[in-house]
C-alpha positions as CSV (number, residue, x, y, z in Angstrom):
1,M,-4.7,8.4,18.3
2,D,-2.7,11.5,17.2
3,K,-2.5,12.5,13.5
4,W,0.6,11.8,11.6
5,H,2.1,9.6,14.1
6,R,1.2,6.0,13.1
7,W,4.4,4.3,11.6
8,Q,2.5,1.9,9.4
9,D,1.0,4.8,7.5
10,W,4.2,6.4,6.9
11,A,5.5,3.1,5.7
12,A,2.7,3.0,3.3
13,V,3.5,6.4,2.0
14,V,7.2,5.4,1.4
15,L,5.7,2.2,-0.2
16,G,3.8,4.3,-2.7
17,V,6.8,6.4,-3.7
18,I,9.0,3.3,-4.2
19,L,6.2,1.7,-6.4
20,F,5.9,4.8,-8.3
21,L,9.6,5.1,-9.0
22,T,10.2,1.5,-10.0
23,P,9.4,2.1,-13.7
24,F,12.4,4.4,-14.0
25,F,14.8,1.9,-12.8
26,S,13.6,-1.1,-14.6
27,G,14.3,-0.5,-18.0
28,V,10.9,-0.9,-19.2
29,G,9.3,1.9,-21.4
30,L,7.8,4.4,-19.4
31,N,4.6,4.4,-21.2
32,M,4.2,0.4,-20.9
33,P,1.2,-0.9,-19.1
34,P,3.3,-2.2,-16.1
35,A,4.7,1.3,-15.7
36,W,1.3,2.9,-15.6
37,T,0.3,0.0,-13.1
38,D,3.0,1.2,-10.9
39,Y,2.3,4.9,-11.4
40,V,-1.4,4.6,-10.5
41,G,-0.7,1.9,-7.7
42,G,1.8,4.1,-6.2
43,A,0.0,7.3,-6.3
44,L,-3.0,5.7,-4.7
45,L,-0.8,4.1,-2.0
46,F,0.7,7.3,-1.4
47,I,-2.7,9.1,-1.1
48,V,-4.5,6.4,1.0
49,G,-1.4,6.5,3.3
50,L,-1.6,10.2,3.7
51,V,-5.3,10.0,4.3
52,N,-4.8,7.4,7.0
53,L,-2.2,9.7,8.6
54,Y,-4.4,12.5,8.8
55,S,-7.7,10.5,10.1
56,P,-6.2,7.5,11.9
57,A,-9.4,6.5,13.6
58,M,-11.0,5.9,10.0
59,D,-10.9,2.1,9.5
60,G,-12.0,2.7,5.8
61,G,-8.6,4.0,4.9
62,Q,-7.2,1.0,6.1
63,W,-9.5,-1.5,4.1
64,T,-8.7,0.9,1.0
65,E,-5.2,-0.1,1.6
66,V,-5.8,-3.7,1.8
67,V,-7.6,-3.7,-1.5
68,L,-4.9,-1.7,-3.1
69,G,-2.3,-3.9,-1.7
70,V,-4.1,-7.1,-3.2
71,L,-4.6,-5.6,-6.6
72,V,-0.8,-4.4,-6.8
73,F,0.0,-8.0,-5.8
74,I,-1.9,-9.7,-8.3
75,S,-1.1,-7.2,-11.2
76,P,1.7,-9.0,-12.7
77,W,-0.3,-12.0,-13.4
78,V,-3.4,-10.2,-14.4
79,L,-1.6,-7.7,-16.7
80,G,0.9,-10.2,-18.0
81,F,4.1,-8.7,-16.8
82,S,5.3,-11.5,-14.4
83,G,8.2,-11.8,-16.7
84,L,9.6,-8.5,-16.0
85,M,11.4,-9.6,-12.9
86,L,12.0,-6.2,-11.2
87,M,8.4,-4.6,-12.1
88,A,7.0,-8.1,-10.8
89,W,8.8,-8.5,-7.6
90,S,8.2,-4.9,-6.6
91,A,4.6,-5.3,-7.2
92,W,4.5,-8.6,-5.2
93,I,6.8,-7.3,-2.2
94,I,4.9,-3.8,-2.1
95,G,1.3,-5.4,-2.5
96,A,2.1,-7.8,0.3
97,L,3.7,-5.2,2.7
98,A,0.7,-2.9,2.1
99,V,-1.8,-5.6,3.1
100,L,0.4,-6.5,6.3
101,L,0.5,-3.1,7.2
102,A,-2.9,-2.2,6.9
103,A,-3.9,-5.5,8.6
104,S,-1.7,-4.8,11.6
105,V,-3.4,-1.4,12.1
106,L,-6.9,-3.1,11.9
107,Y,-6.0,-5.9,14.2
108,A,-4.5,-3.5,16.8
109,H,-7.6,-1.0,16.5
110,R,-9.8,-4.0,16.9
111,D,-8.0,-5.1,20.1
112,Q,-8.3,-1.6,21.4
113,Q,-12.1,-1.5,21.0
114,T,-12.5,-4.8,22.7
115,V,-10.5,-3.8,26.0
116,P,-13.0,-2.7,28.5
117,V,-12.5,0.6,30.1
118,Q,-11.4,0.6,33.7
119,R,-12.7,3.4,35.9
């Protein structure tokens, strides 16, 4: 697969940016733990998305995205900000989408590896 062409990885980059920017629009103090969760989670999703774009054959990046998506998804409950609706819903939606995007790539990659080559 060509570098910089997989739409799922571009979507992960965009999700990282959205998650990073969420605290600025939520009305939560920018130095609160929920804000830092979004800053770190968004930056990591952005970086992992770029790494996946640069090296599309590497499955480790997709698995890292799955783990980040799960951590972002559970963060409102674990860190106690599930009552902050904009922050919590953005974490739940972006976390779930990150997992689904990475899973779709892993599933497609698995199918490509099991198809026999015809000569």
